[in-house]
N, C-alpha and C positions, 0 to 999 in steps of 0.2 A: 429421353430414355437411352437409346443406342444410336450410334452414328455408323454410317456405312464404312466398312472395313475394320470395325472394332472387333477385337478378339473376344470370344466368349470362353473364358477359362475357368470361371467359377461355376459351381453347380447351380447356384441361384441365377446366374446369367443365362444358362441354358434353359432353365425352367421358365424364366420370363420370356425368352425368345420363343419358346414353344407355345406359351399361352397367347402371345401376340401374333403367332403364325408368321413370324418374320422369315424371309428367305435367308438360309444359312449356307455358306460355302464351306467345303471341307478340303483341307490340305494335309498331306502327310508331313511328318516332321522334317523331311528333306526339302519341303517347299512345293513338291509336285501336287497339282490339283487332283483331288480324288472325285469331287462332285462340284459342279458349278453352282449349285444352290437349289434349295427348296425348303419348305417348312419342316420343322422337326416333327416327325410322326410319333416317335416313341423315345423314351429315355429310361435307362436303367443305370446301375452303379458302374458298369463297365463300358457301355456303348450308347451310341446315338443313332437312331434310324432316320434317314433322309432319303426320299425317293425310292423307298423299298429296300435300301441297302443299309446294313449295320456297319458303323465305323467305330473302332475302339478308341476310347479316350486316351489310352496309353500311347497310341501311335499316330494320332491325328490331332489337328487343331481346327477350331471352328470360328468362322468369321461372319458377321452380318454382311449381307450382300446388298 
């Protein structure tokens, strides 16, 4: 399915990771780590919620941890 470190850039990838409750790490576009990882709690067209925080898809990248 997914490998560790794989970027989740398609909407379908994010949905599959949410359903599988995979730990997801969040990085800002500049490479700084925003969140070290947790399962996706919520998805909408603009943002992803992980560990109670919303991260915008426009400014963040998401990776399987």
